[in-house]
C-alpha positions in Angstrom: 0.0 0.0 0.0 1.4 3.4 -0.9 1.3 6.1 1.7 1.7 9.7 0.7 4.5 11.5 2.5 2.2 14.0 4.2 0.2 11.1 5.8 3.2 9.0 7.0 3.4 10.6 10.5 -0.3 10.0 11.1 0.0 6.4 10.0 3.0 5.7 12.2 1.2 7.3 15.2 -1.9 5.3 14.6 0.1 2.0 14.3 1.7 2.9 17.6 -1.8 2.9 19.2 -2.5 -0.8 18.3 -2.5 -1.8 22.0 -4.9 1.0 23.0 -8.2 -0.3 21.8 -11.2 -0.8 24.1 -13.1 -4.1 23.6 -16.7 -5.2 24.4 -16.7 -8.8 25.2 -19.9 -10.9 25.1 -21.1 -14.4 24.4 -20.5 -13.9 20.7 -16.9 -12.8 21.2 -15.2 -9.4 21.3 -15.6 -6.3 19.3 -13.5 -3.1 19.2 -15.5 -0.2 20.5 -12.9 2.5 19.9 -9.5 3.8 21.1 -8.8 4.5 24.7 -8.5 8.3 24.5 -7.1 8.5 28.0 -4.1 6.8 26.5 -4.1 8.6 23.2 -4.1 12.2 24.6 -0.7 12.1 26.4 0.8 10.4 23.4 -0.5 13.2 21.1 1.0 15.8 23.5 4.4 14.1 23.3 4.3 13.4 19.5 3.2 17.0 18.6 5.3 18.7 21.4 2.2 20.7 22.3 1.7 22.4 18.9 -2.1 23.1 18.8 -2.5 22.9 15.0 -0.4 19.8 14.7 -2.3 18.2 17.7 -5.7 18.9 16.1 -4.6 17.6 12.7 -3.1 14.4 14.0 -6.1 13.8 16.3 -8.5 14.3 13.3 -6.4 11.8 11.3 -6.5 9.3 14.1 -10.3 9.6 14.4 -10.7 9.0 10.7 -8.6 5.9 10.9 -10.3 4.7 14.0 -13.7 5.0 12.3 -12.5 3.1 9.3 -11.2 0.2 11.6 -14.6 0.1 13.4 -16.3 -0.4 10.1 -14.4 -3.6 9.5 -16.6 -6.6 10.6 -15.0 -8.7 13.4 -14.2 -12.3 12.6 -16.4 -14.7 14.6 
């Protein structure tokens, strides 16, 4: 998959969040419910060094990727 240079940092940040998903577990198995934002926010602060515009851009990118992942049906 090709990634445009301007999207590389957002993708690398998102990949780094792979262990920060919340899961709902029931009789049918587990489903992702979203990222644990209490873990995401401090990482965003460190990654962007507190630059508000960069923080907002990266957070928006993460939310778009999060929504895309949540649209993928879970394997039962």
